[in-house]
C-alpha atoms as a printed R data frame, in Angstrom:
    type eleno elety resid chain resno       x       y       z
1   ATOM     1    CA   MET     A     1 -23.658 -57.879 -24.142
2   ATOM     2    CA   ILE     A     2 -23.835 -54.571 -23.278
3   ATOM     3    CA   ASN     A     3 -23.578 -53.655 -19.067
4   ATOM     4    CA   GLY     A     4 -25.110 -50.394 -18.988
5   ATOM     5    CA   ALA     A     5 -27.245 -50.497 -21.877
6   ATOM     6    CA   SER     A     6 -30.069 -47.905 -20.505
7   ATOM     7    CA   GLY     A     7 -27.187 -45.256 -19.467
8   ATOM     8    CA   GLY     A     8 -26.630 -43.075 -22.218
9   ATOM     9    CA   VAL     A     9 -23.183 -44.423 -24.244
10  ATOM    10    CA   GLY     A    10 -24.995 -47.587 -23.546
11  ATOM    11    CA   THR     A    11 -28.416 -46.805 -25.001
12  ATOM    12    CA   PHE     A    12 -25.374 -45.893 -28.854
13  ATOM    13    CA   ALA     A    13 -24.065 -49.093 -28.025
14  ATOM    14    CA   VAL     A    14 -26.908 -51.249 -28.390
15  ATOM    15    CA   GLN     A    15 -28.404 -49.819 -31.577
16  ATOM    16    CA   ILE     A    16 -24.734 -49.347 -33.241
17  ATOM    17    CA   ALA     A    17 -24.458 -53.163 -32.646
18  ATOM    18    CA   LYS     A    18 -28.198 -53.704 -34.041
19  ATOM    19    CA   VAL     A    19 -26.453 -51.835 -37.394
20  ATOM    20    CA   TYR     A    20 -23.073 -54.128 -37.904
21  ATOM    21    CA   GLY     A    21 -26.028 -57.148 -37.061
22  ATOM    22    CA   ALA     A    22 -24.815 -58.340 -34.217
23  ATOM    23    CA   LYS     A    23 -27.552 -59.918 -31.514
24  ATOM    24    CA   VAL     A    24 -27.711 -57.561 -28.512
25  ATOM    25    CA   THR     A    25 -27.918 -58.741 -25.208
26  ATOM    26    CA   GLY     A    26 -29.130 -55.845 -22.807
27  ATOM    27    CA   VAL     A    27 -28.167 -55.385 -18.636
28  ATOM    28    CA   CYS     A    28 -30.031 -52.377 -16.721
29  ATOM    29    CA   SER     A    29 -32.230 -52.566 -13.977
30  ATOM    30    CA   THR     A    30 -35.929 -53.126 -14.082
31  ATOM    31    CA   ARG     A    31 -37.656 -49.279 -15.079
32  ATOM    32    CA   ASN     A    32 -35.287 -49.872 -18.160
33  ATOM    33    CA   LEU     A    33 -36.091 -52.632 -19.825
34  ATOM    34    CA   SER     A    34 -39.055 -51.519 -21.911
35  ATOM    35    CA   LEU     A    35 -36.033 -48.947 -22.994
36  ATOM    36    CA   VAL     A    36 -33.906 -51.065 -23.758
37  ATOM    37    CA   ARG     A    37 -36.279 -53.489 -25.461
38  ATOM    38    CA   SER     A    38 -37.031 -51.776 -27.656
39  ATOM    39    CA   ILE     A    39 -34.083 -49.187 -29.204
40  ATOM    40    CA   GLY     A    40 -33.371 -53.500 -30.915
41  ATOM    41    CA   ALA     A    41 -31.985 -55.552 -27.638
42  ATOM    42    CA   ASP     A    42 -32.570 -59.496 -28.685
43  ATOM    43    CA   GLU     A    43 -32.345 -60.192 -24.695
44  ATOM    44    CA   VAL     A    44 -32.266 -57.637 -21.677
45  ATOM    45    CA   ILE     A    45 -30.948 -59.174 -18.277
46  ATOM    46    CA   ASP     A    46 -32.866 -56.946 -14.722
47  ATOM    47    CA   TYR     A    47 -29.033 -56.887 -13.194
48  ATOM    48    CA   THR     A    48 -31.496 -56.192 -10.207
49  ATOM    49    CA   HIS     A    49 -32.502 -60.054  -9.680
50  ATOM    50    CA   GLU     A    50 -30.202 -61.986 -12.205
51  ATOM    51    CA   ASP     A    51 -25.785 -61.166 -12.295
52  ATOM    52    CA   PHE     A    52 -25.136 -62.221 -15.379
53  ATOM    53    CA   THR     A    53 -21.589 -62.545 -14.740
54  ATOM    54    CA   ARG     A    54 -22.827 -66.212 -12.345
55  ATOM    55    CA   ALA     A    55 -24.919 -67.437 -15.550
56  ATOM    56    CA   SER     A    56 -24.129 -69.583 -17.961
57  ATOM    57    CA   GLN     A    57 -24.304 -68.024 -21.004
58  ATOM    58    CA   ARG     A    58 -20.668 -67.071 -22.903
59  ATOM    59    CA   TYR     A    59 -20.502 -63.621 -25.005
60  ATOM    60    CA   ASP     A    60 -17.997 -63.339 -28.079
61  ATOM    61    CA   LEU     A    61 -18.181 -59.457 -26.389
62  ATOM    62    CA   ILE     A    62 -19.368 -57.659 -23.662
63  ATOM    63    CA   ILE     A    63 -18.862 -53.761 -23.794
64  ATOM    64    CA   ASP     A    64 -18.633 -52.518 -19.895
65  ATOM    65    CA   THR     A    65 -20.273 -48.986 -19.534
66  ATOM    66    CA   VAL     A    66 -20.401 -48.965 -15.589
67  ATOM    67    CA   GLY     A    67 -17.467 -51.241 -13.743
68  ATOM    68    CA   THR     A    68 -20.000 -53.020 -11.926
69  ATOM    69    CA   HIS     A    69 -17.558 -56.461 -11.555
70  ATOM    70    CA   SER     A    70 -14.794 -57.572 -12.006
71  ATOM    71    CA   LEU     A    71 -12.000 -58.497 -14.479
72  ATOM    72    CA   SER     A    72 -12.597 -61.959 -13.320
73  ATOM    73    CA   ASP     A    73 -16.391 -62.001 -13.022
74  ATOM    74    CA   TYR     A    74 -15.853 -60.911 -16.838
75  ATOM    75    CA   ARG     A    75 -13.557 -62.795 -18.491
76  ATOM    76    CA   ARG     A    76 -15.572 -66.501 -16.565
77  ATOM    77    CA   VAL     A    77 -18.528 -65.350 -18.932
78  ATOM    78    CA   LEU     A    78 -16.008 -64.357 -21.964
79  ATOM    79    CA   LYS     A    79 -15.769 -66.839 -24.913
80  ATOM    80    CA   PRO     A    80 -12.280 -68.202 -24.948
81  ATOM    81    CA   ASP     A    81 -11.290 -65.383 -27.526
82  ATOM    82    CA   GLY     A    82 -13.895 -62.865 -26.604
83  ATOM    83    CA   ALA     A    83 -12.956 -60.079 -25.799
84  ATOM    84    CA   LEU     A    84 -13.681 -56.993 -23.033
85  ATOM    85    CA   VAL     A    85 -14.389 -53.331 -23.673
86  ATOM    86    CA   ILE     A    86 -14.135 -51.063 -20.780
87  ATOM    87    CA   VAL     A    87 -15.702 -47.660 -21.825
88  ATOM    88    CA   GLY     A    88 -15.236 -43.990 -19.992
89  ATOM    89    CA   SER     A    89 -13.700 -43.823 -17.014
90  ATOM    90    CA   THR     A    90 -16.456 -43.467 -14.210
91  ATOM    91    CA   ASP     A    91 -15.153 -44.084 -11.012
92  ATOM    92    CA   LYS     A    92 -15.950 -47.130 -10.768
93  ATOM    93    CA   ALA     A    93 -14.736 -48.773 -13.967
94  ATOM    94    CA   VAL     A    94 -11.438 -47.051 -12.987
95  ATOM    95    CA   ALA     A    95 -11.493 -48.502  -9.684
96  ATOM    96    CA   ARG     A    96 -12.315 -52.054 -10.973
97  ATOM    97    CA   ALA     A    97 -10.471 -52.092 -14.348
98  ATOM    98    CA   HIS     A    98  -7.093 -50.924 -12.615
99  ATOM    99    CA   VAL     A    99  -6.473 -53.233 -10.809
100 ATOM   100    CA   GLY     A   100  -2.648 -52.816 -11.152
101 ATOM   101    CA   PRO     A   101  -0.785 -53.177 -15.370
102 ATOM   102    CA   HIS     A   102   0.851 -56.465 -13.537
103 ATOM   103    CA   ARG     A   103  -2.166 -58.036 -12.328
104 ATOM   104    CA   ARG     A   104  -4.490 -56.792 -15.470
105 ATOM   105    CA   GLU     A   105  -1.434 -58.212 -16.987
106 ATOM   106    CA   ALA     A   106  -1.640 -61.477 -15.141
107 ATOM   107    CA   LEU     A   107  -5.499 -62.092 -16.455
108 ATOM   108    CA   PHE     A   108  -5.118 -62.095 -20.026
109 ATOM   109    CA   ALA     A   109  -1.355 -62.770 -20.426
110 ATOM   110    CA   PHE     A   110  -2.172 -67.236 -20.882
111 ATOM   111    CA   VAL     A   111  -5.271 -66.940 -22.628
112 ATOM   112    CA   SER     A   112  -6.886 -65.371 -26.333
113 ATOM   113    CA   GLN     A   113  -8.860 -63.061 -24.982
114 ATOM   114    CA   LYS     A   114  -8.976 -58.888 -24.992
115 ATOM   115    CA   LEU     A   115  -9.138 -56.207 -22.308
116 ATOM   116    CA   ILE     A   116  -9.376 -52.943 -24.739
117 ATOM   117    CA   PHE     A   117 -10.004 -49.942 -22.824
118 ATOM   118    CA   ILE     A   118 -12.068 -47.139 -24.939
119 ATOM   119    CA   LEU     A   119 -12.087 -43.459 -24.841
120 ATOM   120    CA   ALA     A   120 -14.233 -41.389 -26.924
121 ATOM   121    CA   GLU     A   121 -12.063 -39.609 -29.415
122 ATOM   122    CA   LEU     A   122 -14.236 -37.462 -32.138
123 ATOM   123    CA   ASN     A   123 -13.694 -37.482 -35.774
124 ATOM   124    CA   PRO     A   124 -15.239 -36.637 -38.333
125 ATOM   125    CA   LYS     A   125 -15.443 -39.544 -40.317
126 ATOM   126    CA   ASP     A   126 -17.487 -41.536 -37.489
127 ATOM   127    CA   LEU     A   127 -20.005 -38.118 -36.940
128 ATOM   128    CA   ASP     A   128 -20.606 -38.240 -40.388
129 ATOM   129    CA   THR     A   129 -21.578 -41.952 -39.995
130 ATOM   130    CA   LEU     A   130 -23.346 -41.607 -36.830
131 ATOM   131    CA   ARG     A   131 -25.013 -38.941 -38.762
132 ATOM   132    CA   ASP     A   132 -26.074 -40.880 -40.975
133 ATOM   133    CA   TRP     A   133 -27.530 -43.906 -39.288
134 ATOM   134    CA   MET     A   134 -29.581 -41.055 -37.817
135 ATOM   135    CA   GLN     A   135 -30.839 -39.444 -40.961
136 ATOM   136    CA   ALA     A   136 -32.400 -43.384 -41.657
137 ATOM   137    CA   GLY     A   137 -33.383 -44.104 -38.950
138 ATOM   138    CA   LYS     A   138 -31.194 -46.996 -38.019
139 ATOM   139    CA   VAL     A   139 -29.919 -44.747 -34.629
140 ATOM   140    CA   THR     A   140 -31.978 -42.955 -33.017
141 ATOM   141    CA   PRO     A   141 -30.808 -40.850 -29.705
142 ATOM   142    CA   SER     A   142 -33.096 -41.619 -26.435
143 ATOM   143    CA   ARG     A   143 -35.402 -39.607 -25.410
144 ATOM   144    CA   PRO     A   144 -33.683 -36.953 -22.533
145 ATOM   145    CA   ALA     A   145 -33.884 -38.841 -18.703
146 ATOM   146    CA   LEU     A   146 -33.318 -34.970 -17.969
147 ATOM   147    CA   ARG     A   147 -35.102 -31.412 -18.986
148 ATOM   148    CA   THR     A   148 -33.736 -28.907 -16.609
149 ATOM   149    CA   GLU     A   149 -32.079 -25.005 -16.624
150 ATOM   150    CA   ARG     A   150 -30.566 -26.140 -13.010
151 ATOM   151    CA   GLY     A   151 -27.651 -27.460 -15.003
152 ATOM   152    CA   SER     A   152 -26.418 -28.170 -10.746
153 ATOM   153    CA   ARG     A   153 -29.628 -30.940 -11.115
154 ATOM   154    CA   ALA     A   154 -28.642 -32.736 -14.286
155 ATOM   155    CA   ILE     A   155 -24.854 -33.008 -12.854
156 ATOM   156    CA   ARG     A   156 -26.653 -34.251  -9.598
157 ATOM   157    CA   TYR     A   157 -28.556 -37.175 -11.417
158 ATOM   158    CA   LEU     A   158 -25.532 -37.871 -13.669
159 ATOM   159    CA   GLU     A   159 -23.308 -39.036 -10.798
160 ATOM   160    CA   GLN     A   160 -25.633 -41.577  -9.513
161 ATOM   161    CA   GLY     A   161 -24.928 -43.180 -12.548
162 ATOM   162    CA   HIS     A   162 -28.623 -43.699 -12.929
163 ATOM   163    CA   ALA     A   163 -29.974 -41.428 -16.249
164 ATOM   164    CA   ARG     A   164 -31.617 -42.700 -18.568
165 ATOM   165    CA   GLY     A   165 -30.481 -42.061 -22.291
166 ATOM   166    CA   LYS     A   166 -28.138 -38.869 -23.233
167 ATOM   167    CA   VAL     A   167 -29.336 -36.225 -20.058
168 ATOM   168    CA   ILE     A   168 -29.959 -32.658 -21.864
169 ATOM   169    CA   VAL     A   169 -29.548 -29.356 -20.425
170 ATOM   170    CA   THR     A   170 -30.894 -26.271 -22.096
171 ATOM   171    CA   VAL     A   171 -29.752 -22.570 -21.399
172 ATOM   172    CA   ASP     A   172 -31.718 -19.762 -23.070
């Protein structure tokens, strides 16, 4: 399950998971349902109408790119041996995940569920793999949500937290 499936990281996460043969559930808003389906999600949850943390579905892996739920909420929908991967460092994600080391450790100390934090580390091997997948048509960048000569407008758009795919700023 990928929370934030229509964003810059989420659109790649959905497609990479599909390359590896995973069944993918994407979480996004109403306006992004067709986008997330078009990049390969098997199921799509519209967070404006349904809170996936209150449903009965359990997941092996949750990738969170937006930090919209507490660690306890995520644990509730993880399978007993599942993993929660928090990607990036958005303010919301940090605030939710960094509830303090003691609380975080307590939430995951006596269970087989795992909590993993990931920040991007660029390396040539991973970039080569991504390039090969793109050339083979297995992964495609989503169309840019905004193309502008004014970088400040693009930054404001990103800060709203609802960008679709990658945002490209063109500089002449």
